[in-house]
C-alpha positions, 0 to 999 in steps of 0.5 A, spaced: 500 500 500 502 506 498 503 511 504 502 518 503 506 522 508 503 528 512 505 535 510 510 539 514 507 543 520 504 550 518 508 556 520 505 557 527 504 564 530 506 564 537 504 571 539 497 570 536 496 564 540 499 568 547 494 574 545 488 569 544 489 565 550 490 572 554 484 575 551 480 569 554 483 570 561 485 563 560 492 560 563 496 555 559 494 550 564 486 551 562 488 550 554 492 544 556 486 541 560 481 543 554 486 540 549 486 533 553 479 533 555 475 535 549 480 533 543 483 527 546 490 529 546 493 526 553 500 528 551 499 536 552 501 539 558 501 547 560 509 546 559 508 544 552 503 550 551 508 555 554 513 552 549 509 553 543 507 560 545 515 562 546 516 559 539 520 553 542 516 548 539 510 548 533 504 544 534 502 539 529 496 539 525 491 535 530 494 539 536 493 546 531 486 544 530 485 542 538 488 549 540 484 553 535 478 550 538 480 551 545 481 558 543 475 559 540 478 561 533 480 558 526 486 555 525 488 560 520 488 565 526 494 561 529 498 561 523 503 566 519 502 567 512 501 560 509 506 558 504 504 551 501 498 548 499 498 544 505 498 550 509 493 554 505 488 548 506 490 547 514 489 555 515 482 554 512 480 548 516 479 544 510 480 537 510 484 533 504 478 529 503 474 535 501 479 538 497 480 532 493 472 532 492 472 539 490 477 538 485 475 531 482 480 527 484 482 521 489 484 523 496 491 520 495 492 523 488 491 530 491 495 528 497 501 526 493 501 533 489 500 537 496 506 533 499 511 534 492 509 541 491 507 540 484 500 541 482 498 537 476 491 538 475 487 541 469 484 547 468 478 545 471 481 542 477 485 548 478 479 553 478 476 549 483 482 548 487 482 556 487 475 556 489 475 551 495 481 554 498 480 561 496 487 562 493 489 569 491 492 569 484 499 570 487 498 564 492 495 560 487 501 560 482 506 559 489 502 553 491 502 550 485 509 550 483 508 556 477 512 561 481 519 559 479 516 560 471 513 566 472 520 569 475 524 566 469 519 570 465 519 576 468 527 576 469 527 575 461 522 581 460 526 586 464 533 584 462 531 584 454 530 590 450 523 587 448 519 586 454 513 586 449 514 579 447 513 577 454 506 579 455 503 573 452 507 568 456 506 572 462 499 572 461 498 565 460 501 564 467 498 570 471 491 571 467 491 579 468 488 584 464 493 585 457 493 593 459 495 592 466 500 587 464 503 591 459 503 597 464 507 593 469 512 590 464 513 596 462 514 599 469 519 593 471 523 594 465 524 601 466 525 600 473 531 595 472 534 598 466 534 605 470 537 602 476 542 598 472 544 605 468 544 609 475 548 604 479 554 603 473 554 611 473 555 612 480 559 606 482 563 605 475 560 598 474 563 592 476 561 587 482 557 593 485 552 593 479 552 586 478 550 585 485 545 590 485 542 588 479 541 581 482 538 583 488 532 587 484 531 580 480 531 576 486 525 580 488 522 581 481 516 576 483 514 581 489 515 587 485 511 584 480 505 583 484 506 590 488 505 593 481 499 589 479 496 591 485 497 599 484 495 598 477 488 595 479 487 599 485 
């Protein structure tokens, strides 16, 4: 029988857990008791709860669900920004079986994709995934393993003389309006080229210019989405 591994623990927001507990007037011992009595987790002690709140440990998936229940909040309120498909699912308290059903595949196939970080669903399944997990477009590209392809296209667009040639391939990955996309790519191209020209002028070229340009390219995806947001605001 094929064994599907559990995904890694989600990014736990320790200050949020401490803040939510304090707002309810509960001590760590009350939280631990609730998790033991209501959720059948006999190993949870007040010391373990304190360790989570200090960032010295991270609750697993069952523990996170139980902790959220005791603190009267959603699991998402105890997480940092989700980074992976599994973390987005857990943040929204959706079972893998429910996601698999929504996208029209068996749960083992879905969990294998979740574990590998490589989404292989078709267009209809991808749209269903975005709906069931309420994924914004940047998050969808990131969790389905397409962000690296977007980054490569954007780097090519800003470093070439003809950024216009990249409008169509970028739009296939990120279905943003053509007018918006043209404005964003033009802006990024001008920013990068102007940045490099200024760096070469001030620094006389060489290693400094190369490092500065590399830093810009490493941030290209975040810069792209920020520019898209400004264009569509």
